[in-house]
PDB file of N, H, CA, C and O in Angstrom:
ATOM      1  N   UNK A   1      -2.660  10.077   4.201  1.00  0.00           N
ATOM      2  CA  UNK A   1      -2.686   8.902   4.242  1.00  0.00           C
ATOM      3  C   UNK A   1      -1.881   8.036   3.772  1.00  0.00           C
ATOM      4  O   UNK A   1      -1.057   8.790   3.254  1.00  0.00           O
ATOM      5  N   UNK A   2      -1.487   6.929   3.559  1.00  0.00           N
ATOM      6  H   UNK A   2      -2.156   6.317   3.980  1.00  0.00           H
ATOM      7  CA  UNK A   2      -0.383   6.156   3.103  1.00  0.00           C
ATOM      8  C   UNK A   2      -0.979   5.266   2.268  1.00  0.00           C
ATOM      9  O   UNK A   2      -2.104   5.003   2.694  1.00  0.00           O
ATOM     10  N   UNK A   3      -0.719   4.689   1.266  1.00  0.00           N
ATOM     11  H   UNK A   3       0.195   4.903   0.920  1.00  0.00           H
ATOM     12  CA  UNK A   3      -1.078   3.679   0.419  1.00  0.00           C
ATOM     13  C   UNK A   3      -1.397   2.385   1.164  1.00  0.00           C
ATOM     14  O   UNK A   3      -2.416   1.740   0.917  1.00  0.00           O
ATOM     15  N   UNK A   4      -0.569   2.049   2.011  1.00  0.00           N
ATOM     16  H   UNK A   4       0.259   2.572   2.212  1.00  0.00           H
ATOM     17  CA  UNK A   4      -0.682   0.973   2.838  1.00  0.00           C
ATOM     18  C   UNK A   4      -1.997   1.364   3.513  1.00  0.00           C
ATOM     19  O   UNK A   4      -2.880   0.762   2.902  1.00  0.00           O
ATOM     20  N   UNK A   5      -2.528   2.094   4.489  1.00  0.00           N
ATOM     21  H   UNK A   5      -1.811   2.583   4.985  1.00  0.00           H
ATOM     22  CA  UNK A   5      -3.421   2.745   5.237  1.00  0.00           C
ATOM     23  C   UNK A   5      -4.623   2.845   4.325  1.00  0.00           C
ATOM     24  O   UNK A   5      -5.725   2.465   4.724  1.00  0.00           O
ATOM     25  N   UNK A   6      -4.422   3.416   2.940  1.00  0.00           N
ATOM     26  H   UNK A   6      -3.528   3.725   2.617  1.00  0.00           H
ATOM     27  CA  UNK A   6      -5.734   3.263   2.494  1.00  0.00           C
ATOM     28  C   UNK A   6      -6.253   1.866   2.245  1.00  0.00           C
ATOM     29  O   UNK A   6      -7.443   1.604   2.421  1.00  0.00           O
ATOM     30  N   UNK A   7      -5.404   0.990   1.850  1.00  0.00           N
ATOM     31  H   UNK A   7      -4.437   1.203   1.707  1.00  0.00           H
ATOM     32  CA  UNK A   7      -5.095  -0.095   1.581  1.00  0.00           C
ATOM     33  C   UNK A   7      -6.037  -1.039   2.380  1.00  0.00           C
ATOM     34  O   UNK A   7      -6.950  -1.716   1.907  1.00  0.00           O
ATOM     35  N   UNK A   8      -5.610  -0.951   3.797  1.00  0.00           N
ATOM     36  H   UNK A   8      -4.868  -0.401   4.181  1.00  0.00           H
ATOM     37  CA  UNK A   8      -6.289  -1.185   5.073  1.00  0.00           C
ATOM     38  C   UNK A   8      -7.587  -1.037   4.714  1.00  0.00           C
ATOM     39  O   UNK A   8      -8.328  -1.830   4.133  1.00  0.00           O
ATOM     40  N   UNK A   9      -7.851   0.403   5.246  1.00  0.00           N
ATOM     41  H   UNK A   9      -7.249   1.047   5.718  1.00  0.00           H
ATOM     42  CA  UNK A   9      -9.554   0.651   5.269  1.00  0.00           C
ATOM     43  C   UNK A   9     -10.159   0.178   3.735  1.00  0.00           C
ATOM     44  O   UNK A   9     -11.226  -0.435   3.683  1.00  0.00           O
ATOM     45  N   UNK A  10      -9.699   0.378   2.988  1.00  0.00           N
ATOM     46  H   UNK A  10      -8.832   0.875   3.031  1.00  0.00           H
ATOM     47  CA  UNK A  10     -10.565  -0.095   1.513  1.00  0.00           C
ATOM     48  C   UNK A  10     -10.859  -1.519   1.626  1.00  0.00           C
ATOM     49  O   UNK A  10     -11.860  -1.994   1.089  1.00  0.00           O
ATOM     50  N   UNK A  11      -9.928  -2.315   2.387  1.00  0.00           N
ATOM     51  H   UNK A  11      -9.116  -1.930   2.823  1.00  0.00           H
ATOM     52  CA  UNK A  11     -10.195  -3.933   2.118  1.00  0.00           C
ATOM     53  C   UNK A  11     -11.060  -3.981   3.063  1.00  0.00           C
ATOM     54  O   UNK A  11     -12.179  -4.366   2.723  1.00  0.00           O
ATOM     55  N   UNK A  12     -10.842  -3.612   4.555  1.00  0.00           N
ATOM     56  H   UNK A  12      -9.933  -3.300   4.831  1.00  0.00           H
ATOM     57  CA  UNK A  12     -11.814  -3.679   5.403  1.00  0.00           C
ATOM     58  C   UNK A  12     -13.263  -3.622   5.491  1.00  0.00           C
ATOM     59  O   UNK A  12     -14.152  -4.297   6.010  1.00  0.00           O
ATOM     60  N   UNK A  13     -13.162  -2.442   4.710  1.00  0.00           N
ATOM     61  H   UNK A  13     -12.439  -1.893   4.289  1.00  0.00           H
ATOM     62  CA  UNK A  13     -14.712  -1.711   4.095  1.00  0.00           C
ATOM     63  C   UNK A  13     -15.385  -2.981   2.972  1.00  0.00           C
ATOM     64  O   UNK A  13     -16.547  -3.382   3.035  1.00  0.00           O
ATOM     65  N   UNK A  14     -14.582  -3.355   2.199  1.00  0.00           N
ATOM     66  H   UNK A  14     -13.638  -3.029   2.148  1.00  0.00           H
ATOM     67  CA  UNK A  14     -15.169  -4.228   1.281  1.00  0.00           C
ATOM     68  C   UNK A  14     -15.455  -5.498   1.844  1.00  0.00           C
ATOM     69  O   UNK A  14     -16.316  -6.146   1.249  1.00  0.00           O
ATOM     70  N   UNK A  15     -14.929  -6.018   2.869  1.00  0.00           N
ATOM     71  H   UNK A  15     -14.230  -5.492   3.353  1.00  0.00           H
ATOM     72  CA  UNK A  15     -15.371  -7.238   3.448  1.00  0.00           C
ATOM     73  C   UNK A  15     -16.471  -7.354   4.443  1.00  0.00           C
ATOM     74  O   UNK A  15     -17.120  -8.392   4.570  1.00  0.00           O
ATOM     75  N   UNK A  16     -16.711  -6.096   5.267  1.00  0.00           N
ATOM     76  H   UNK A  16     -16.183  -5.252   5.163  1.00  0.00           H
ATOM     77  CA  UNK A  16     -17.778  -5.459   5.825  1.00  0.00           C
ATOM     78  C   UNK A  16     -19.223  -5.031   4.872  1.00  0.00           C
ATOM     79  O   UNK A  16     -20.333  -4.880   5.382  1.00  0.00           O
ATOM     80  N   UNK A  17     -18.940  -4.886   3.466  1.00  0.00           N
ATOM     81  H   UNK A  17     -18.039  -5.008   3.051  1.00  0.00           H
ATOM     82  CA  UNK A  17     -19.825  -5.171   2.556  1.00  0.00           C
ATOM     83  C   UNK A  17     -20.086  -6.235   2.233  1.00  0.00           C
ATOM     84  O   UNK A  17     -21.283  -6.479   2.081  1.00  0.00           O
ATOM     85  N   UNK A  18     -19.370  -7.014   2.058  1.00  0.00           N
ATOM     86  H   UNK A  18     -18.398  -6.816   2.181  1.00  0.00           H
ATOM     87  CA  UNK A  18     -19.514  -8.492   1.331  1.00  0.00           C
ATOM     88  C   UNK A  18     -20.468  -9.272   2.450  1.00  0.00           C
ATOM     89  O   UNK A  18     -21.508  -9.867   2.169  1.00  0.00           O
ATOM     90  N   UNK A  19     -19.816  -9.125   3.958  1.00  0.00           N
ATOM     91  H   UNK A  19     -18.971  -8.641   4.186  1.00  0.00           H
ATOM     92  CA  UNK A  19     -20.931  -9.644   4.566  1.00  0.00           C
ATOM     93  C   UNK A  19     -22.171  -9.351   5.024  1.00  0.00           C
ATOM     94  O   UNK A  19     -23.057 -10.114   5.409  1.00  0.00           O
ATOM     95  N   UNK A  20     -22.142  -7.870   4.925  1.00  0.00           N
ATOM     96  H   UNK A  20     -21.423  -7.250   4.613  1.00  0.00           H
ATOM     97  CA  UNK A  20     -23.379  -7.568   5.373  1.00  0.00           C
ATOM     98  C   UNK A  20     -24.329  -7.746   4.007  1.00  0.00           C
ATOM     99  O   UNK A  20     -25.475  -8.158   4.185  1.00  0.00           O
ATOM    100  N   UNK A  21     -23.964  -7.502   2.900  1.00  0.00           N
ATOM    101  H   UNK A  21     -23.033  -7.167   2.755  1.00  0.00           H
ATOM    102  CA  UNK A  21     -24.660  -7.808   1.718  1.00  0.00           C
ATOM    103  C   UNK A  21     -24.987  -9.354   1.497  1.00  0.00           C
ATOM    104  O   UNK A  21     -26.035  -9.801   1.031  1.00  0.00           O
ATOM    105  N   UNK A  22     -24.206  -9.863   1.800  1.00  0.00           N
ATOM    106  H   UNK A  22     -23.355  -9.500   2.178  1.00  0.00           H
ATOM    107  CA  UNK A  22     -24.513 -11.986   1.935  1.00  0.00           C
ATOM    108  C   UNK A  22     -25.811 -11.891   2.872  1.00  0.00           C
ATOM    109  O   UNK A  22     -26.885 -12.351   2.484  1.00  0.00           O
ATOM    110  N   UNK A  23     -25.672 -11.298   4.074  1.00  0.00           N
ATOM    111  H   UNK A  23     -24.799 -10.925   4.389  1.00  0.00           H
ATOM    112  CA  UNK A  23     -26.386 -11.320   4.987  1.00  0.00           C
ATOM    113  C   UNK A  23     -27.760 -10.957   4.627  1.00  0.00           C
ATOM    114  O   UNK A  23     -28.653 -11.780   4.827  1.00  0.00           O
ATOM    115  N   UNK A  24     -28.052  -9.686   4.060  1.00  0.00           N
ATOM    116  H   UNK A  24     -27.326  -9.018   3.897  1.00  0.00           H
ATOM    117  CA  UNK A  24     -29.247  -9.447   3.910  1.00  0.00           C
ATOM    118  C   UNK A  24     -29.669  -9.918   2.380  1.00  0.00           C
ATOM    119  O   UNK A  24     -30.823  -9.704   2.010  1.00  0.00           O
ATOM    120  N   UNK A  25     -28.807 -10.504   1.576  1.00  0.00           N
ATOM    121  H   UNK A  25     -27.869 -10.677   1.876  1.00  0.00           H
ATOM    122  CA  UNK A  25     -29.451 -11.333   0.460  1.00  0.00           C
ATOM    123  C   UNK A  25     -30.009 -12.608   1.062  1.00  0.00           C
ATOM    124  O   UNK A  25     -31.073 -12.931   0.534  1.00  0.00           O
ATOM    125  N   UNK A  26     -29.627 -13.347   1.929  1.00  0.00           N
ATOM    126  H   UNK A  26     -28.762 -13.085   2.357  1.00  0.00           H
ATOM    127  CA  UNK A  26     -30.079 -14.529   2.353  1.00  0.00           C
ATOM    128  C   UNK A  26     -31.011 -14.531   3.451  1.00  0.00           C
ATOM    129  O   UNK A  26     -31.544 -15.587   3.794  1.00  0.00           O
ATOM    130  N   UNK A  27     -31.285 -13.292   4.112  1.00  0.00           N
ATOM    131  H   UNK A  27     -30.852 -12.435   3.834  1.00  0.00           H
ATOM    132  CA  UNK A  27     -32.780 -12.758   5.302  1.00  0.00           C
ATOM    133  C   UNK A  27     -33.594 -12.524   4.185  1.00  0.00           C
ATOM    134  O   UNK A  27     -34.779 -12.777   4.400  1.00  0.00           O
ATOM    135  N   UNK A  28     -33.236 -11.978   2.663  1.00  0.00           N
ATOM    136  H   UNK A  28     -32.274 -11.772   2.488  1.00  0.00           H
ATOM    137  CA  UNK A  28     -34.713 -11.754   1.866  1.00  0.00           C
ATOM    138  C   UNK A  28     -34.924 -13.186   1.415  1.00  0.00           C
ATOM    139  O   UNK A  28     -36.099 -13.553   1.426  1.00  0.00           O
ATOM    140  N   UNK A  29     -33.883 -14.193   0.963  1.00  0.00           N
ATOM    141  H   UNK A  29     -32.929 -13.894   0.954  1.00  0.00           H
ATOM    142  CA  UNK A  29     -34.549 -14.835   0.501  1.00  0.00           C
ATOM    143  C   UNK A  29     -35.241 -16.275   1.467  1.00  0.00           C
ATOM    144  O   UNK A  29     -35.810 -17.216   0.914  1.00  0.00           O
ATOM    145  N   UNK A  30     -35.068 -16.183   2.726  1.00  0.00           N
ATOM    146  H   UNK A  30     -34.606 -15.418   3.175  1.00  0.00           H
ATOM    147  CA  UNK A  30     -35.572 -16.673   3.836  1.00  0.00           C
ATOM    148  C   UNK A  30     -37.132 -16.196   4.515  1.00  0.00           C
ATOM    149  O   UNK A  30     -37.953 -16.771   5.229  1.00  0.00           O
ATOM    150  N   UNK A  31     -37.027 -14.413   3.685  1.00  0.00           N
ATOM    151  H   UNK A  31     -36.360 -13.945   3.105  1.00  0.00           H
ATOM    152  CA  UNK A  31     -38.603 -13.897   3.693  1.00  0.00           C
ATOM    153  C   UNK A  31     -39.166 -13.927   2.506  1.00  0.00           C
ATOM    154  O   UNK A  31     -39.859 -13.065   1.966  1.00  0.00           O
ATOM    155  N   UNK A  32     -38.801 -15.069   2.084  1.00  0.00           N
ATOM    156  H   UNK A  32     -38.237 -15.769   2.523  1.00  0.00           H
ATOM    157  CA  UNK A  32     -39.929 -15.306   0.595  1.00  0.00           C
ATOM    158  C   UNK A  32     -39.165 -14.914  -1.092  1.00  0.00           C
ATOM    159  O   UNK A  32     -39.517 -15.235  -2.227  1.00  0.00           O
ATOM    160  N   UNK A  33     -38.166 -14.207  -0.651  1.00  0.00           N
ATOM    161  H   UNK A  33     -37.880 -13.945   0.271  1.00  0.00           H
ATOM    162  CA  UNK A  33     -37.344 -14.190  -1.939  1.00  0.00           C
ATOM    163  C   UNK A  33     -36.932 -15.201  -3.011  1.00  0.00           C
ATOM    164  O   UNK A  33     -36.908 -16.393  -2.704  1.00  0.00           O
ATOM    165  N   UNK A  34     -36.641 -14.853  -4.111  1.00  0.00           N
ATOM    166  H   UNK A  34     -36.661 -13.884  -4.360  1.00  0.00           H
ATOM    167  CA  UNK A  34     -36.259 -15.618  -4.707  1.00  0.00           C
ATOM    168  C   UNK A  34     -34.780 -16.703  -4.719  1.00  0.00           C
ATOM    169  O   UNK A  34     -33.906 -16.551  -3.866  1.00  0.00           O
ATOM    170  N   UNK A  35     -34.685 -17.689  -5.715  1.00  0.00           N
ATOM    171  H   UNK A  35     -35.395 -17.812  -6.408  1.00  0.00           H
ATOM    172  CA  UNK A  35     -33.210 -18.261  -5.845  1.00  0.00           C
ATOM    173  C   UNK A  35     -32.118 -17.437  -5.477  1.00  0.00           C
ATOM    174  O   UNK A  35     -31.275 -17.549  -4.587  1.00  0.00           O
ATOM    175  N   UNK A  36     -32.384 -16.285  -6.660  1.00  0.00           N
ATOM    176  H   UNK A  36     -33.069 -16.194  -7.383  1.00  0.00           H
ATOM    177  CA  UNK A  36     -30.939 -15.384  -6.998  1.00  0.00           C
ATOM    178  C   UNK A  36     -30.742 -14.860  -5.773  1.00  0.00           C
ATOM    179  O   UNK A  36     -29.606 -14.991  -5.316  1.00  0.00           O
ATOM    180  N   UNK A  37     -31.444 -14.372  -5.205  1.00  0.00           N
ATOM    181  H   UNK A  37     -32.366 -14.266  -5.577  1.00  0.00           H
ATOM    182  CA  UNK A  37     -31.059 -13.822  -3.882  1.00  0.00           C
ATOM    183  C   UNK A  37     -29.830 -15.059  -3.078  1.00  0.00           C
ATOM    184  O   UNK A  37     -28.647 -15.093  -2.742  1.00  0.00           O
ATOM    185  N   UNK A  38     -30.787 -15.752  -3.077  1.00  0.00           N
ATOM    186  H   UNK A  38     -31.748 -15.724  -3.350  1.00  0.00           H
ATOM    187  CA  UNK A  38     -29.548 -16.963  -2.178  1.00  0.00           C
ATOM    188  C   UNK A  38     -28.403 -17.174  -3.175  1.00  0.00           C
ATOM    189  O   UNK A  38     -27.373 -16.712  -2.682  1.00  0.00           O
ATOM    190  N   UNK A  39     -28.261 -17.525  -3.989  1.00  0.00           N
ATOM    191  H   UNK A  39     -29.098 -17.901  -4.388  1.00  0.00           H
ATOM    192  CA  UNK A  39     -27.282 -17.559  -4.587  1.00  0.00           C
ATOM    193  C   UNK A  39     -26.173 -16.246  -4.468  1.00  0.00           C
ATOM    194  O   UNK A  39     -24.967 -16.436  -4.311  1.00  0.00           O
ATOM    195  N   UNK A  40     -26.691 -15.117  -4.552  1.00  0.00           N
ATOM    196  H   UNK A  40     -27.671 -14.964  -4.679  1.00  0.00           H
ATOM    197  CA  UNK A  40     -26.042 -13.999  -4.437  1.00  0.00           C
ATOM    198  C   UNK A  40     -25.655 -13.834  -3.245  1.00  0.00           C
ATOM    199  O   UNK A  40     -24.518 -13.364  -3.199  1.00  0.00           O
ATOM    200  N   UNK A  41     -26.183 -14.049  -2.129  1.00  0.00           N
ATOM    201  H   UNK A  41     -27.107 -14.431  -2.166  1.00  0.00           H
ATOM    202  CA  UNK A  41     -25.677 -13.728  -0.629  1.00  0.00           C
ATOM    203  C   UNK A  41     -24.681 -15.012  -0.696  1.00  0.00           C
ATOM    204  O   UNK A  41     -23.645 -14.765  -0.079  1.00  0.00           O
ATOM    205  N   UNK A  42     -24.700 -16.297  -1.261  1.00  0.00           N
ATOM    206  H   UNK A  42     -25.542 -16.497  -1.761  1.00  0.00           H
ATOM    207  CA  UNK A  42     -23.529 -17.266  -0.928  1.00  0.00           C
ATOM    208  C   UNK A  42     -22.477 -16.495  -1.675  1.00  0.00           C
ATOM    209  O   UNK A  42     -21.320 -16.546  -1.259  1.00  0.00           O
ATOM    210  N   UNK A  43     -22.743 -15.852  -2.638  1.00  0.00           N
ATOM    211  H   UNK A  43     -23.683 -15.810  -2.977  1.00  0.00           H
ATOM    212  CA  UNK A  43     -21.334 -15.591  -3.637  1.00  0.00           C
ATOM    213  C   UNK A  43     -20.811 -14.435  -2.800  1.00  0.00           C
ATOM    214  O   UNK A  43     -19.623 -14.327  -2.494  1.00  0.00           O
ATOM    215  N   UNK A  44     -21.800 -13.539  -2.431  1.00  0.00           N
ATOM    216  H   UNK A  44     -22.765 -13.626  -2.680  1.00  0.00           H
ATOM    217  CA  UNK A  44     -21.067 -12.792  -1.325  1.00  0.00           C
ATOM    218  C   UNK A  44     -20.209 -12.662  -0.189  1.00  0.00           C
ATOM    219  O   UNK A  44     -19.236 -11.953   0.067  1.00  0.00           O
ATOM    220  N   UNK A  45     -21.034 -13.805   0.597  1.00  0.00           N
ATOM    221  H   UNK A  45     -21.825 -14.380   0.389  1.00  0.00           H
ATOM    222  CA  UNK A  45     -20.106 -14.658   1.667  1.00  0.00           C
ATOM    223  C   UNK A  45     -18.843 -14.895   1.014  1.00  0.00           C
ATOM    224  O   UNK A  45     -17.928 -14.088   1.177  1.00  0.00           O
ATOM    225  N   UNK A  46     -18.709 -15.832   0.352  1.00  0.00           N
ATOM    226  H   UNK A  46     -19.452 -16.487   0.220  1.00  0.00           H
ATOM    227  CA  UNK A  46     -17.931 -16.213  -0.247  1.00  0.00           C
ATOM    228  C   UNK A  46     -16.486 -15.131  -0.550  1.00  0.00           C
ATOM    229  O   UNK A  46     -15.308 -15.384  -0.296  1.00  0.00           O
ATOM    230  N   UNK A  47     -16.979 -14.082  -1.074  1.00  0.00           N
ATOM    231  H   UNK A  47     -17.936 -13.876  -1.280  1.00  0.00           H
ATOM    232  CA  UNK A  47     -16.373 -13.332  -1.400  1.00  0.00           C
ATOM    233  C   UNK A  47     -15.812 -12.457  -0.200  1.00  0.00           C
ATOM    234  O   UNK A  47     -14.682 -11.973  -0.265  1.00  0.00           O
ATOM    235  N   UNK A  48     -16.401 -12.323   0.580  1.00  0.00           N
ATOM    236  H   UNK A  48     -17.320 -12.716   0.633  1.00  0.00           H
ATOM    237  CA  UNK A  48     -16.040 -12.038   2.134  1.00  0.00           C
ATOM    238  C   UNK A  48     -14.844 -12.766   2.319  1.00  0.00           C
ATOM    239  O   UNK A  48     -13.657 -12.460   2.211  1.00  0.00           O
ATOM    240  N   UNK A  49     -15.445 -13.812   2.626  1.00  0.00           N
ATOM    241  H   UNK A  49     -16.410 -14.061   2.714  1.00  0.00           H
ATOM    242  CA  UNK A  49     -14.140 -14.826   2.945  1.00  0.00           C
ATOM    243  C   UNK A  49     -12.769 -14.661   2.382  1.00  0.00           C
ATOM    244  O   UNK A  49     -11.760 -14.574   3.083  1.00  0.00           O
ATOM    245  N   UNK A  50     -12.788 -14.617   0.973  1.00  0.00           N
ATOM    246  H   UNK A  50     -13.607 -14.687   0.404  1.00  0.00           H
ATOM    247  CA  UNK A  50     -11.639 -14.927  -0.225  1.00  0.00           C
ATOM    248  C   UNK A  50     -11.029 -13.398   0.303  1.00  0.00           C
ATOM    249  O   UNK A  50      -9.798 -13.392   0.284  1.00  0.00           O
ATOM    250  N   UNK A  51     -11.599 -12.195   0.736  1.00  0.00           N
ATOM    251  H   UNK A  51     -12.599 -12.200   0.752  1.00  0.00           H
ATOM    252  CA  UNK A  51     -11.308 -10.772   1.279  1.00  0.00           C
ATOM    253  C   UNK A  51     -10.478 -11.106   2.617  1.00  0.00           C
ATOM    254  O   UNK A  51      -9.591 -10.402   3.099  1.00  0.00           O
ATOM    255  N   UNK A  52     -10.934 -12.270   3.086  1.00  0.00           N
ATOM    256  H   UNK A  52     -11.654 -12.842   2.693  1.00  0.00           H
ATOM    257  CA  UNK A  52     -10.193 -11.922   4.433  1.00  0.00           C
ATOM    258  C   UNK A  52      -8.810 -12.621   4.189  1.00  0.00           C
ATOM    259  O   UNK A  52      -7.728 -12.142   4.526  1.00  0.00           O
ATOM    260  N   UNK A  53      -9.002 -13.849   3.540  1.00  0.00           N
ATOM    261  H   UNK A  53      -9.882 -14.238   3.266  1.00  0.00           H
ATOM    262  CA  UNK A  53      -7.575 -13.938   3.274  1.00  0.00           C
ATOM    263  C   UNK A  53      -6.781 -13.258   2.424  1.00  0.00           C
ATOM    264  O   UNK A  53      -5.554 -13.283   2.527  1.00  0.00           O
ATOM    265  N   UNK A  54      -7.448 -12.559   1.466  1.00  0.00           N
ATOM    266  H   UNK A  54      -8.445 -12.540   1.382  1.00  0.00           H
ATOM    267  CA  UNK A  54      -6.428 -11.615   0.766  1.00  0.00           C
ATOM    268  C   UNK A  54      -5.855 -10.648   2.035  1.00  0.00           C
ATOM    269  O   UNK A  54      -4.669 -10.753   2.347  1.00  0.00           O
ATOM    270  N   UNK A  55      -6.678  -9.769   2.705  1.00  0.00           N
ATOM    271  H   UNK A  55      -7.642  -9.684   2.452  1.00  0.00           H
ATOM    272  CA  UNK A  55      -5.897  -9.121   3.585  1.00  0.00           C
ATOM    273  C   UNK A  55      -4.936  -9.765   4.495  1.00  0.00           C
ATOM    274  O   UNK A  55      -3.955  -9.089   4.807  1.00  0.00           O
ATOM    275  N   UNK A  56      -5.034 -10.853   4.935  1.00  0.00           N
ATOM    276  H   UNK A  56      -5.830 -11.402   4.682  1.00  0.00           H
ATOM    277  CA  UNK A  56      -4.047 -11.817   5.729  1.00  0.00           C
ATOM    278  C   UNK A  56      -2.713 -11.808   4.983  1.00  0.00           C
ATOM    279  O   UNK A  56      -1.627 -11.625   5.533  1.00  0.00           O
ATOM    280  N   UNK A  57      -2.843 -11.960   4.068  1.00  0.00           N
ATOM    281  H   UNK A  57      -3.726 -12.109   3.621  1.00  0.00           H
ATOM    282  CA  UNK A  57      -1.832 -12.080   3.016  1.00  0.00           C
ATOM    283  C   UNK A  57      -1.025 -10.529   2.919  1.00  0.00           C
ATOM    284  O   UNK A  57       0.205 -10.486   2.915  1.00  0.00           O
ATOM    285  N   UNK A  58      -1.760  -9.437   2.851  1.00  0.00           N
ATOM    286  H   UNK A  58      -2.759  -9.472   2.853  1.00  0.00           H
ATOM    287  CA  UNK A  58      -1.128  -8.413   2.193  1.00  0.00           C
ATOM    288  C   UNK A  58      -0.613  -7.959   3.646  1.00  0.00           C
ATOM    289  O   UNK A  58       0.538  -7.537   3.753  1.00  0.00           O
ATOM    290  N   UNK A  59      -1.349  -8.032   4.620  1.00  0.00           N
ATOM    291  H   UNK A  59      -2.284  -8.375   4.533  1.00  0.00           H
ATOM    292  CA  UNK A  59      -1.001  -7.640   5.839  1.00  0.00           C
ATOM    293  C   UNK A  59       0.408  -8.273   6.185  1.00  0.00           C
ATOM    294  O   UNK A  59       1.174  -7.621   6.895  1.00  0.00           O
ATOM    295  N   UNK A  60       0.729  -9.355   5.775  1.00  0.00           N
ATOM    296  H   UNK A  60       0.107  -9.884   5.199  1.00  0.00           H
ATOM    297  CA  UNK A  60       1.954 -10.197   5.853  1.00  0.00           C
ATOM    298  C   UNK A  60       2.940  -9.995   4.896  1.00  0.00           C
ATOM    299  O   UNK A  60       4.049 -10.474   5.136  1.00  0.00           O
ATOM    300  N   UNK A  61       2.755  -9.343   3.787  1.00  0.00           N
ATOM    301  H   UNK A  61       1.854  -8.955   3.591  1.00  0.00           H
ATOM    302  CA  UNK A  61       3.811  -8.541   2.967  1.00  0.00           C
ATOM    303  C   UNK A  61       4.202  -7.669   3.372  1.00  0.00           C
ATOM    304  O   UNK A  61       5.408  -7.431   3.435  1.00  0.00           O
ATOM    305  N   UNK A  62       3.048  -6.715   3.883  1.00  0.00           N
ATOM    306  H   UNK A  62       2.068  -6.908   3.831  1.00  0.00           H
ATOM    307  CA  UNK A  62       3.312  -5.425   3.805  1.00  0.00           C
ATOM    308  C   UNK A  62       4.026  -4.767   5.375  1.00  0.00           C
ATOM    309  O   UNK A  62       4.302  -3.611   5.694  1.00  0.00           O
ATOM    310  N   UNK A  63       4.168  -6.181   6.182  1.00  0.00           N
ATOM    311  H   UNK A  63       3.943  -7.120   5.923  1.00  0.00           H
ATOM    312  CA  UNK A  63       4.366  -5.720   7.241  1.00  0.00           C
ATOM    313  C   UNK A  63       5.362  -4.611   8.194  1.00  0.00           C
ATOM    314  O   UNK A  63       5.246  -4.045   9.281  1.00  0.00           O
ATOM    315  N   UNK A  64       6.482  -4.680   6.997  1.00  0.00           N
ATOM    316  H   UNK A  64       6.576  -5.140   6.113  1.00  0.00           H
ATOM    317  CA  UNK A  64       7.442  -3.972   7.239  1.00  0.00           C
ATOM    318  C   UNK A  64       7.497  -2.333   6.476  1.00  0.00           C
ATOM    319  O   UNK A  64       8.446  -1.551   6.420  1.00  0.00           O
ATOM    320  N   UNK A  65       6.422  -2.227   6.066  1.00  0.00           N
ATOM    321  H   UNK A  65       5.651  -2.862   6.112  1.00  0.00           H
ATOM    322  CA  UNK A  65       6.225  -1.026   5.582  1.00  0.00           C
ATOM    323  C   UNK A  65       5.628   0.129   6.594  1.00  0.00           C
ATOM    324  O   UNK A  65       5.270  -0.585   7.531  1.00  0.00           O
ATOM    325  N   UNK A  66       5.334   1.345   6.940  1.00  0.00           N
ATOM    326  H   UNK A  66       5.624   1.925   6.179  1.00  0.00           H
ATOM    327  CA  UNK A  66       5.158   1.840   8.094  1.00  0.00           C
ATOM    328  C   UNK A  66       3.682   2.489   6.952  1.00  0.00           C
ATOM    329  O   UNK A  66       3.608   2.815   5.767  1.00  0.00           O
ATOM    330  N   UNK A  67       2.705   2.421   8.107  1.00  0.00           N
ATOM    331  H   UNK A  67       2.765   2.156   9.069  1.00  0.00           H
ATOM    332  CA  UNK A  67       1.322   2.301   7.913  1.00  0.00           C
ATOM    333  C   UNK A  67       1.206   4.035   7.793  1.00  0.00           C
ATOM    334  O   UNK A  67       0.228   4.373   7.127  1.00  0.00           O
ATOM    335  N   UNK A  68       2.058   5.210   8.337  1.00  0.00           N
ATOM    336  H   UNK A  68       2.853   4.935   8.879  1.00  0.00           H
ATOM    337  CA  UNK A  68       1.631   6.428   8.105  1.00  0.00           C
ATOM    338  C   UNK A  68       3.097   6.868   7.744  1.00  0.00           C
ATOM    339  O   UNK A  68       3.329   8.031   7.413  1.00  0.00           O
TER     340      UNK A  68
END
């Protein structure tokens, strides 16, 4: 697996993890959790959005490099 392919897989899994954790934390807050869960959920969702922007920039930069 090339470095580009590994990077794509790693960043996509990070995006999914951020959104999954953010949704879980906010859901936990709605079920009676504390403010900390809500803040962590919002930070995770913001991190997921930031990773999406990063992913788009990396794909644009590495478009001429072969994936495999």
